N, C-alpha and C positions, 0 to 999 in steps of 0.2 A: 622436650617437648615440642608438639610438631607445629611446625611457621608453613603457614602458605601465603605467597603475595601477589593481588588482583593488582594487574599491569591498567592504567587510562589512560589513552590515548584523547587527551582535554587542553583546553585555552585556561578553565577554570582552578585554579587553581586556593579558591575556598569553596569552604563546607555549606554541599545545598541545607537550605531554610526551612523553616516550613511552605514558607512562599514560595519557593520555588517547585514543590509538591504540589502545589493544586492551578499552577500554571498549565493550563489545556491549550494545546497546541499540532501542529502533525508536525515539529520539527526536537524531538526527543534528545537534547543535547544531555540535558541530565540523566537517560536513565542509565546508562553505565556508574552512575555517582549514589542513583540510588538499590542496583541490583548488591553494589559492593557496597554499601551499610549493611542491607537487608545479610548479607554473605558475614559481617563484621558480627556480628546481633549475632548469629548460628553459632558461626565458630566459637562465642568466647562462654558458649552458653555450654559446649562442650569442652570446653579444655585449649582451647585450639588458637594458638596467635597471630589474626590476621594483618595484613599493610599493606594497606594499598599507598603505590608507587603514583604517583602522577606527573606524567613524560609528555612535554608538546607530543600534536597528533601528526610528528613526520615519522618516515622509514624509520633515521637513521636511528632518532630517540628509545622507540617502540625496540629495534633491534638492540641497542645497548641495552637498554633493561631489561629486558630478556636473557641475552647474554650474562649481566653481571648474577642477578635472579641464577643460574644457570651452575656456577662456579663460586656459588656462597654455600657454604657445610652447612647454616644452620638455615638453611632454603629446602620445605618436604614436598613445597608443590606448588608451582601459577600457576593462573588464572592472567587471559585474557579479554579482559573488558571491548567489545565491539559497543557502538559501531568507529571504525578507525576508519575515517575518512580521509579525500585526498591524498593518497597513497599511491604511489607508481605499481605496479602487479607486477612491471618486468618479470624476469626470471624465475619468482615464485618456484615453479616446480621441475624448473629444469637445472636442479642440482644447488641450486644455493643453501648453505644451511649455515648461516655466518648467526638466523637469527634459532636456533636447534642445537641442542646436548649434542655433542659429538656421536653420545650415542644414537642419534637419530639421523644420525652421516654415514654409516655403516651401508656397503652397498651387498 
């Protein structure tokens, strides 16, 4: 069976509620959660296993989660949900392959 993993950088460890959905503000802190839940619904209809992974919003945590998902043979796809805030942009475009699969690091 196909398995898809969604990586959400969030401080929220609880599932969202209907009350969260009705809040209107400029801060869309639950936007990635809502989108992830919609993906889960669609995947279940299509017979795809979807597993959301909530990680702390730090560069290290996100990179570690992506690397872990890349190494697992039972994971067929990875979605990284935005926004990812407060990350050091650093050397993203300078050959840093720590969060990418080895196939993406070849020159």
